[in-house]
ZADREN-737554 format. One record per residue: residue number from 1; residue in three letters; chain; y, z, x of N, C-alpha, C in turn. Coordinates in steps of 0.02 Angstrom, whole numbers. Example, Ala and Ser with C-alpha at 12.3 -4.5 7.8 and 13.67 -1.06 7.14 Angstrom:
BEGIN
seq->1, type->ALA, mol->A, npy->-284, npz->390, npx->660, capy->-225, capz->390, capx->615, cpy->-165, cpz->390, cpx->660
seq->2, type->SER, mol->A, npy->-112, npz->354, npx->642, capy->-53, capz->357, capx->684, cpy->2, cpz->394, cpx->645
END
This chain:
BEGIN
seq->1, type->UNK, mol->A, npy->-2123, npz->-1508, npx->-9, capy->-2078, capz->-1452, capx->-16, cpy->-2075, cpz->-1411, cpx->48
seq->2, type->UNK, mol->A, npy->-2134, npz->-1402, npx->79, capy->-2137, capz->-1362, capx->140, cpy->-2099, cpz->-1397, cpx->196
seq->3, type->UNK, mol->A, npy->-2104, npz->-1462, npx->199, capy->-2068, capz->-1500, capx->251, cpy->-1992, cpz->-1492, cpx->243
seq->4, type->UNK, mol->A, npy->-1969, npz->-1493, npx->180, capy->-1898, capz->-1484, capx->167, cpy->-1875, cpz->-1414, cpx->188
seq->5, type->UNK, mol->A, npy->-1915, npz->-1363, npx->172, capy->-1897, capz->-1295, capx->191, cpy->-1897, cpz->-1286, cpx->267
seq->6, type->UNK, mol->A, npy->-1945, npz->-1316, npx->301, capy->-1947, capz->-1312, capx->374, cpy->-1886, cpz->-1346, cpx->404
seq->7, type->UNK, mol->A, npy->-1868, npz->-1404, npx->378, capy->-1809, capz->-1440, capx->403, cpy->-1746, cpz->-1400, cpx->392
seq->8, type->UNK, mol->A, npy->-1737, npz->-1372, npx->332, capy->-1678, capz->-1332, capx->318, cpy->-1676, cpz->-1269, cpx->361
seq->9, type->UNK, mol->A, npy->-1734, npz->-1239, npx->373, capy->-1737, capz->-1180, capx->415, cpy->-1717, cpz->-1195, cpx->487
seq->10, type->UNK, mol->A, npy->-1740, npz->-1251, npx->512, capy->-1722, capz->-1270, capx->580, cpy->-1648, cpz->-1288, cpx->586
seq->11, type->UNK, mol->A, npy->-1621, npz->-1319, npx->534, capy->-1549, capz->-1334, capx->534, cpy->-1510, cpz->-1268, cpx->534
seq->12, type->UNK, mol->A, npy->-1532, npz->-1220, npx->494, capy->-1500, capz->-1155, capx->493, cpy->-1504, cpz->-1120, cpx->560
seq->13, type->UNK, mol->A, npy->-1561, npz->-1125, npx->592, capy->-1569, capz->-1094, capx->658, cpy->-1524, cpz->-1127, cpx->710
seq->14, type->UNK, mol->A, npy->-1520, npz->-1192, npx->708, capy->-1474, capz->-1227, capx->754, cpy->-1402, cpz->-1210, cpx->740
seq->15, type->UNK, mol->A, npy->-1386, npz->-1199, npx->676, capy->-1317, capz->-1182, capx->658, cpy->-1299, cpz->-1111, cpx->680
seq->16, type->UNK, mol->A, npy->-1348, npz->-1072, npx->699, capy->-1332, capz->-1006, capx->726, cpy->-1327, cpz->-1005, cpx->802
seq->17, type->UNK, mol->A, npy->-1355, npz->-1055, npx->834, capy->-1355, capz->-1057, capx->908, cpy->-1302, cpz->-1105, cpx->935
seq->18, type->UNK, mol->A, npy->-1298, npz->-1163, npx->907, capy->-1255, capz->-1216, capx->933, cpy->-1180, cpz->-1199, cpx->932
seq->19, type->UNK, mol->A, npy->-1153, npz->-1166, npx->881, capy->-1082, capz->-1152, capx->881, cpy->-1058, cpz->-1109, cpx->940
seq->20, type->UNK, mol->A, npy->-1100, npz->-1065, npx->964, capy->-1081, capz->-1024, capx->1021, cpy->-1069, cpz->-1066, cpx->1083
seq->21, type->UNK, mol->A, npy->-1111, npz->-1116, npx->1093, capy->-1102, capz->-1161, capx->1149, cpy->-1039, cpz->-1203, cpx->1140
seq->22, type->UNK, mol->A, npy->-1026, npz->-1224, npx->1079, capy->-966, capz->-1264, capx->1066, cpy->-902, cpz->-1225, cpx->1074
seq->23, type->UNK, mol->A, npy->-903, npz->-1160, npx->1058, capy->-843, capz->-1119, capx->1069, cpy->-832, cpz->-1109, cpx->1144
seq->24, type->UNK, mol->A, npy->-885, npz->-1097, npx->1181, capy->-877, capz->-1088, capx->1254, cpy->-851, cpz->-1150, cpx->1288
seq->25, type->UNK, mol->A, npy->-869, npz->-1208, npx->1262, capy->-845, capz->-1270, capx->1292, cpy->-776, cpz->-1289, cpx->1266
seq->26, type->UNK, mol->A, npy->-751, npz->-1253, npx->1216, capy->-685, capz->-1266, capx->1190, cpy->-682, cpz->-1321, cpx->1138
seq->27, type->UNK, mol->A, npy->-739, npz->-1340, npx->1111, capy->-743, capz->-1394, capx->1062, cpy->-721, cpz->-1372, cpx->993
seq->28, type->UNK, mol->A, npy->-739, npz->-1311, npx->973, capy->-720, capz->-1286, capx->907, cpy->-684, cpz->-1219, cpx->914
seq->29, type->UNK, mol->A, npy->-648, npz->-1200, npx->862, capy->-610, capz->-1138, capx->861, cpy->-656, cpz->-1080, cpx->841
seq->30, type->UNK, mol->A, npy->-639, npz->-1018, npx->860, capy->-680, capz->-961, capx->841, cpy->-688, cpz->-951, cpx->765
seq->31, type->UNK, mol->A, npy->-637, npz->-968, npx->726, capy->-643, capz->-962, capx->654, cpy->-696, cpz->-1009, cpx->625
seq->32, type->UNK, mol->A, npy->-697, npz->-1070, npx->650, capy->-747, capz->-1118, capx->630, cpy->-816, cpz->-1095, cpx->652
seq->33, type->UNK, mol->A, npy->-820, npz->-1066, npx->711, capy->-881, capz->-1039, capx->738, cpy->-911, cpz->-987, cpx->691
seq->34, type->UNK, mol->A, npy->-870, npz->-941, npx->666, capy->-894, capz->-889, capx->622, cpy->-919, cpz->-917, cpx->556
seq->35, type->UNK, mol->A, npy->-884, npz->-967, npx->530, capy->-904, capz->-997, capx->467, cpy->-971, cpz->-1033, cpx->473
seq->36, type->UNK, mol->A, npy->-979, npz->-1073, npx->526, capy->-1041, capz->-1110, capx->536, cpy->-1099, cpz->-1062, cpx->547
seq->37, type->UNK, mol->A, npy->-1087, npz->-1009, npx->586, capy->-1141, capz->-961, capx->598, cpy->-1160, cpz->-923, cpx->535
seq->38, type->UNK, mol->A, npy->-1112, npz->-908, npx->493, capy->-1128, capz->-874, capx->429, cpy->-1171, cpz->-918, cpx->385
seq->39, type->UNK, mol->A, npy->-1152, npz->-981, npx->379, capy->-1191, capz->-1028, capx->338, cpy->-1261, cpz->-1037, cpx->368
seq->40, type->UNK, mol->A, npy->-1265, npz->-1044, npx->433, capy->-1330, capz->-1051, capx->466, cpy->-1374, cpz->-990, cpx->457
seq->41, type->UNK, mol->A, npy->-1344, npz->-931, npx->462, capy->-1382, capz->-869, capx->453, cpy->-1410, cpz->-864, cpx->382
seq->42, type->UNK, mol->A, npy->-1369, npz->-879, npx->333, capy->-1392, capz->-876, capx->264, cpy->-1447, cpz->-927, cpx->252
seq->43, type->UNK, mol->A, npy->-1438, npz->-988, npx->277, capy->-1488, capz->-1040, capx->269, cpy->-1554, cpz->-1020, cpx->302
seq->44, type->UNK, mol->A, npy->-1551, npz->-992, npx->361, capy->-1611, capz->-971, capx->397, cpy->-1647, cpz->-916, cpx->359
seq->45, type->UNK, mol->A, npy->-1611, npz->-864, npx->339, capy->-1644, capz->-808, capx->306, cpy->-1669, cpz->-824, cpx->236
seq->46, type->UNK, mol->A, npy->-1641, npz->-875, npx->204, capy->-1665, capz->-895, capx->138, cpy->-1728, cpz->-938, cpx->144
seq->47, type->UNK, mol->A, npy->-1731, npz->-982, npx->194, capy->-1787, capz->-1028, capx->199, cpy->-1845, cpz->-1004, cpx->242
seq->48, type->UNK, mol->A, npy->-1832, npz->-963, npx->291, capy->-1884, capz->-942, capx->338, cpy->-1944, cpz->-907, cpx->306
seq->49, type->UNK, mol->A, npy->-1934, npz->-862, npx->259, capy->-1993, capz->-829, capx->230, cpy->-2042, cpz->-876, cpx->196
seq->50, type->UNK, mol->A, npy->-2018, npz->-932, npx->171, capy->-2063, capz->-978, capx->135, cpy->-2110, cpz->-1015, cpx->181
seq->51, type->UNK, mol->A, npy->-2089, npz->-1031, npx->242, capy->-2135, capz->-1068, capx->285, cpy->-2164, cpz->-1024, cpx->341
seq->52, type->UNK, mol->A, npy->-2147, npz->-961, npx->343, capy->-2175, capz->-916, capx->393, cpy->-2225, cpz->-867, cpx->362
seq->53, type->UNK, mol->A, npy->-2247, npz->-880, npx->301, capy->-2295, capz->-836, capx->268, cpy->-2362, cpz->-838, cpx->305
seq->54, type->UNK, mol->A, npy->-2393, npz->-781, npx->309, capy->-2460, capz->-778, capx->338, cpy->-2511, cpz->-798, cpx->287
seq->55, type->UNK, mol->A, npy->-2561, npz->-832, npx->309, capy->-2616, capz->-849, capx->264, cpy->-2664, cpz->-791, cpx->263
seq->56, type->UNK, mol->A, npy->-2685, npz->-772, npx->203, capy->-2732, capz->-717, capx->196, cpy->-2801, cpz->-739, cpx->215
seq->57, type->UNK, mol->A, npy->-2833, npz->-698, npx->257, capy->-2901, capz->-714, capx->276, cpy->-2949, cpz->-685, cpx->223
seq->58, type->UNK, mol->A, npy->-3003, npz->-719, npx->213, capy->-3050, capz->-700, capx->160, cpy->-3100, cpz->-650, cpx->186
END
C-alpha cells in the first residue's frame, strides 16, 4: 500500500512540474496546463501525508 501511495504521490508531483515545461515549449495549451496541474496538486496533497509521516521515537 505504501509503494502505491509513493508512486501516486510522485506522479502527482510530476504533474505539477512537467506541464509548465510543456507550455513553455508550446506542446500543450494553457487550459490543459491548468487542468493537469490541478489534478496533480490534488493527487499530491491527498497522498503525501500518508508516506511522509514521521515515526514516533520511543
